[in-house]
C-alpha positions as CSV (number, residue, x, y, z in Angstrom):
1,M,6.3,4.1,-92.5
2,T,3.5,1.6,-92.0
3,A,0.2,2.6,-91.0
4,K,0.4,0.5,-87.5
5,Q,3.1,1.0,-85.1
6,P,3.6,-1.3,-82.0
7,K,2.3,0.3,-78.8
8,I,5.3,-0.8,-76.7
9,G,4.9,-0.3,-73.0
10,S,1.0,0.2,-73.0
11,S,-0.7,-1.6,-70.0
12,A,-3.6,-2.3,-72.2
13,A,-1.5,-3.8,-75.1
14,P,0.2,-7.3,-75.1
15,P,4.0,-7.1,-75.1
16,A,4.9,-5.8,-78.8
17,S,8.1,-7.0,-80.4
18,P,10.9,-4.5,-80.8
19,R,11.9,-6.6,-84.0
20,S,8.8,-4.9,-85.9
21,I,10.6,-1.5,-85.1
22,R,12.4,-0.2,-88.1
23,P,14.1,3.3,-89.3
24,A,11.8,5.8,-90.7
25,E,11.4,5.7,-94.4
26,H,11.5,9.6,-94.7
27,D,14.5,11.7,-93.9
28,D,12.9,13.9,-91.2
29,A,10.6,11.4,-89.8
30,D,11.0,9.7,-86.4
31,L,9.4,6.7,-84.7
32,A,7.9,7.4,-81.5
33,A,7.1,4.4,-79.1
34,G,6.5,4.4,-75.4
35,A,8.5,1.8,-73.7
36,N,9.2,0.8,-70.1
37,C,12.4,-1.5,-70.3
38,N,11.4,-2.9,-66.8
39,R,8.4,-4.5,-68.3
40,P,8.5,-8.2,-68.8
41,G,8.6,-9.3,-72.4
42,L,10.7,-6.3,-73.7
43,D,14.2,-6.9,-73.9
44,P,16.3,-3.7,-74.4
45,L,19.3,-5.8,-76.1
46,L,17.0,-6.5,-79.0
47,L,17.0,-2.7,-79.8
48,T,20.7,-2.5,-80.1
49,G,22.7,-2.7,-83.5
50,R,19.5,-1.8,-85.6
51,G,20.1,1.9,-86.4
52,I,17.7,2.7,-83.7
53,T,18.3,5.9,-81.4
54,L,16.3,5.5,-78.3
55,G,15.3,8.7,-76.4
56,S,13.1,9.6,-73.7
57,I,10.3,12.2,-73.2
58,S,8.0,13.1,-70.3
59,V,4.4,13.5,-70.6
60,G,2.2,15.1,-68.2
61,S,-0.3,13.1,-66.0
62,R,-3.8,12.1,-67.1
63,A,-5.1,14.7,-64.8
64,D,-3.1,17.4,-66.4
65,F,-4.3,16.1,-69.9
66,E,-7.9,16.4,-68.7
67,A,-7.4,19.8,-67.2
68,M,-5.9,20.9,-70.6
69,N,-8.9,19.6,-72.4
70,R,-11.3,21.4,-69.9
71,A,-9.3,24.7,-70.7
72,I,-9.4,24.1,-74.5
73,A,-13.1,23.8,-74.3
74,L,-13.8,26.6,-71.7
75,H,-12.0,29.0,-74.0
76,R,-13.3,27.3,-77.2
77,L,-9.8,27.1,-78.8
78,R,-9.7,25.9,-82.3
79,P,-6.7,25.0,-84.4
80,V,-5.5,27.4,-87.1
81,I,-6.3,25.8,-90.5
82,D,-4.1,27.3,-93.3
83,R,-5.8,25.4,-96.3
84,T,-8.0,22.5,-96.9
85,F,-7.7,20.1,-99.7
86,P,-10.2,17.6,-100.9
87,F,-8.9,13.9,-100.7
88,A,-8.5,13.9,-104.5
89,E,-5.8,16.5,-104.2
90,A,-4.0,14.7,-101.4
91,K,-0.7,15.0,-103.3
92,A,-1.0,18.7,-103.8
93,A,-1.7,19.0,-100.0
94,Y,1.5,17.2,-99.1
95,R,3.5,19.5,-101.6
96,H,2.1,22.2,-100.0
97,F,3.0,21.0,-96.5
98,E,6.6,20.0,-97.6
99,G,7.0,23.6,-98.9
100,R,6.8,24.9,-95.4
101,G,5.1,28.1,-96.3
102,H,2.0,27.2,-94.5
103,F,0.8,28.8,-91.2
104,G,-1.4,26.3,-89.2
105,K,-2.9,22.9,-90.1
106,V,-3.0,21.5,-93.6
107,V,-6.2,19.5,-93.9
108,I,-7.0,16.7,-96.3
109,A,-10.8,16.3,-96.1
110,H,-12.8,13.2,-97.1
111,S,-16.3,12.3,-97.0
């Protein structure tokens, strides 16, 4: 997967080309892009016949997101970190992650 994905449907971004969307390179990876098919400049027919599966998910409102972040800060919630690898051992970190034996986040640190 490339480092930059199109931001389709973002009101702040110019219309992105659906031609730039391609199937994931990894077996278990999915491409997630927000889209509003009623937005000018996005022709849903350009997405057909390319091996792309379109799905819809709902997300909460910005107010819900901000309330969640306040609750996280108030209760001092922190992510569980299973293991931290130095950047030089990034391949080992990915192998550890792929082994699915971790509990929590697998972190690759850089300085």
